[in-house]
N, C-alpha and C positions, 0 to 999 in steps of 0.2 A: 668560599663556594658551597650551595647550601642544596640538598639532594630531596626537594618535594617530590618526587616522581617515582621516589625508590620505593621500592615495597617492603615494608615496614620485618624484622627478625623477629623470631624470639629467642630468646639467651637460653643456654642451654640449661640452665638451673631451674627454668619454668617448662621444659619438656616433660611430657610422661613417656617414660621406659614401657612399652607392652609387655605385660608377664616378668617384669624385672624386681626379684627378691631385694632385700636388703645386704644378705651377703653377695651380691652381685657386684651393688654398688659399694663395698667394705674393700672387693677384691681388684674393682677399678682402682680406687680411690690408691692402694697398699702398693700396686705396680709401677703407679707414678713416680716414687722415688725409692732409691735402693734404700732396703732395709726398714721400710716403715712398715709400721704394722699393729693398725685399728682390729681390736680384736671385737666379735662381736655377742654384745651382753644375753642377747638371746641362745646365742647356740648351747646346748646342755653340757658338752664338754669346758666349755667356759666356767659356766655356773659351780660344775666338778672342780674344779681347781682352782676356782674363787675360794669355795668354801674348805677345799682344804688348805690353802694359804693361810687363810683366817685364823686356822685352827694352828697351823704350826710354826707363820711367822709371828715374833713381837709384833707390838702392836705399831712402831715403826716403822719396821722393815714391811709390815701388810700395807704401810698407806707409802712408801717407796714404789712399792711393787709396780702399780699401775700407772702412776707418773713415768718410769722410768720403760715401762713395755711399749706405753702410748706415745707420750710427748716425743717429737720429733724437732720443734722448734720454738725456742723460747725468746723472744722481745722483751726487751727493758727499754724505757723511754725515761735516760738518765735526766733529761729537761727538757723545758717548754716550747722555747725558741724553735719557729722557723720566720728565715726569711724573706718567703713567700706568701702570697695567699692568692691559690690559683682559685677560678672560679667553682671549681668541680669538689673542693675540698671543705670540710667544715671549718679550718681557719680563715674562710672566705668572708666570715662574718666580722673576724680582727678582735674579739674577746680574749684570742687566748695571745696574738701577738702584738695587742697595745698595751697588756700586761709586762711587767716586770717577767726576768727570765726563771724560772722558779724548777730548783733543781730537787732531784728523788735524792732521799739521806745516802748519802754513802754508804754508810754502813749496813742500808737495807742490800744495796748492788751487791755489799761485799758478803752476805751472809748467805744471797740468792748462789755468786759463786761456790760459798761453802756446801751447799745444798746439792748443788749439779756436783761437784766434786767428789759426793760423797757412795755416789752411783755411778762414777765414772761416764759422766755424761758425754755421748759421743753424736749430738745432733747436732741440729746448728742455732748459731747463736747473734739475735740481730741489735743493735739498737735505735729505733727508729719505731713510732709511730704518727703521730700529725709534726714529730717535731725535724727540724735537718741534723742529724747527727753531729754533722761536722761543722757546727756553728759553734761551737764551745768547744776549748782547748780541752776538756776535761777529758775530754773522750777518749784522748791519748793513752792518761793515765789508767783510765775504766779496759783501754783495750789489751795493754800491760797485764793487767791484772787476768784478764780473761786467760791469756795467752797462757801466763803461767800456771793457774789453777786448774785450767779445762785444756789440757794440750790438745784432746782427741776431739775435741769439739771444731765444729765448720763458722767458722768468723764470716758473717756475712755485712755488707752492709747496701741500704737505700739510700740514695742522695740524690739531689739535685744539681749537683757538680758543681755546683757554685763559688765553691771553697777549695774545689780537688784541685791540685799542684805537682809539679813534681817531687818537688818538696814535702807534702803533706803523702804521695804515694811510696816515699821512702820509709816513711814513718808507719803508716800503714802495712809494710813489708815487714819490715824488722815486730812487728807486731800477731803476725801471721793470716793476718786479713785473710780469705782463699776468693773470695767473690764481691764484686760491688755493682749493685744492680744502679744506673743513671738513669733518673727520668730526665727526658730531655720535652721540655714545656717550648711551646709557641709561644708569640704575643700574646698580649691583653688577658695576663692571667692565666696562660695555658692553651689557648685555641689552635688548632691545627694549621699550621702554615709552612709547606715543604720546603720557600726557599728560607724563610730564616730559622729554621730548623737545622737545615743543611749547615749555615752559619752557624748557627750558635756550637755545633758539632765539630766545627774547623776548628773553631778558638780553642775550642775543649783540649784538641786532640794538639794543638802547639802547644796551650799550656802545658800539656802533662807529658809532652815531649812522646806522646804513643798515637801509632800509625793507626788507620782507619780500616778495618778488614770487615770484609762481607756483608757491604751497605744495600738495604734494600727498603725502596720506599713503596709505599700505596698509598695513593693520594685520590685515587677512584671510587673504593669500594665506601662500603656500609661502614667499616670500622676502619677508616684512613690509619697510618701508621709508619713511622720509621724506626729503622733498627738494624744496628749495626755492633761491632767489635770496635775496643782499644784494644792494642797487641801491649801485652807488659807481659815481662818476664814468668813473673809469679802470680801476680794475681788475674784473676779472670773478669775483665770488666765489660759487660752488657750493659746499651744504650739501649733505649725503648723510648720511643715519643706515641703518644696519639690523642686523639683529644676524643675526652674522658664524657665530651658529651654525646660522642656515639657507641660508646661500652654500657653504659645505664646504671654504675656501680652506683647505688643512692646512699650508702652508707647509713644504713637501716633508715631511711626514709629521711633524711638531714639535708641532702643535696639533691636538686632538680634530676626528675628521672628522663632519658634521654629520649629522643623526639624520633629517632630513628626504632627503637623496640616496641614492641609490644608489651601493654603494662598488664600481667599478670600475674598470679598468685605463685609464691616458688612449689615446686613440686617435689624437687629431689632432697635428698636429706645433705645436711652438714655435718662433715666431720671436723673443722678446722676446732671448737670448743674440747674436743677430744684428742687431736695432734699438736695441738699448740698451748702455750702458754704467754699471758701476755700482762707485765704490769706497765701504768704507764706512771707518766712524773708525780704525781700524786700518790702514788702506791696502792693505785686502785689494781685489783686483779678483775680482767675483764675476759669475756667469752672469747673473744678476735679483733682484728683494729676496726672494724666497721662501727663498732658502738663505742662511743664517747660521754662521759659524764658530764664534757661541757654543755651539753644541749639537758634539759629538764626530763625529758623524756626518756633519754638512757640509762639516768641513775637508776633506776629499778633492776638495769643488769652490771651494775655493779656486783661482783660474787662475793669481793669481801678484801679488806684492805692492809697490805702487807708491815703496815704503822702497830699493828696489832702484838706483834712479837713470835708470831708462828712461825713455819717454816712453808717453804711451799707445798712440802706434802698435804700438810693440812691442809692447806688452799684450796690446793685442787679437788680431795677428796671430800670439801665440807658437803654438807646435805643440799645446799643453794646450788650450788657447782653440779654437782653430779644430778641432780632433776634437771638443770637447763639441758646438760648433755643428752640426758632419754631424752625430753622435747626436740630436741635438733637431729637425733637419731631416726630420724624416719622418716616417711614420705610426708608433705606437706608438715613442716615444721611449723609447731605451735607460738612460741613466743611472737610478738607483733610485729617487731623489729624485724625479725628475719622472712616476714609473710612477700615481700617485695624484693627481697635481696637476691640480686642474679649472680654473686660469684659463684663461680662454680665450683669448687671444692668437691667434686666425686667425678 
């Protein structure tokens, strides 16, 4: 069902908040997740503290400091393959899916873990960008290494659920996975269909031997969605399905913008490049998940590449990456790929 008469809405990232200062955005962002702290580089106390750290700390420890302080979620894409081609995803053009499954060098993944271990990393870590993390069995040994080296990290997975079953859940439990977000997709490569998505959810429940809890469905509003929880003893499993044509996530201008949303320029600052660290299957260090070097007009947004032998702290503190963060750490972010991004992140 389509809604041609519905009033278009403006995404939160495109709305102006009167008299709101950068510090207000930062405080809002920090309050959303426990222990998340993004510091304001315009604050005088931060500048003094940063200058003192530069004098007192060794170069290596000085580079570790901003990463440990700011980064609360690390994303590593261990391989390229996804078994789906959802219409709202960059994978829809099949450029990645129709080629061989390319793996990120396991040595690089281990070196990232070693770096995170050196700062006793206790944030979240995930293993997806545009791949399906459970599609390749190598994920299990990677998760085992994660649990061993990063016992205080929160291991999260985002999956389409196609490979999830009771046996896989047992392995994930043994690897200390604490949270799984299962993206539930409708027919025709991801369009919203209440009936079909409920059927898929029931099949998933049977396959995993986990009861469905807290099921809610909104199939009439502008942003149609289905939300539920699969009850498991140790892993929090949240199932969420929507029609991304209703949300307007254009992935940096790659996928069509929602017909239900006003097309505006982004107003609010974005802290994702500050609070997250992304490495894709080619070793590219990226500012966020919405930017993909699979497309020519995103190649300028590759910050660096892990195959150069440097550690994650050097990459995070590179001049190019610092400059990019400054350009997004303001109202009306400057990078072209960010101008129509509707991802809230504030």
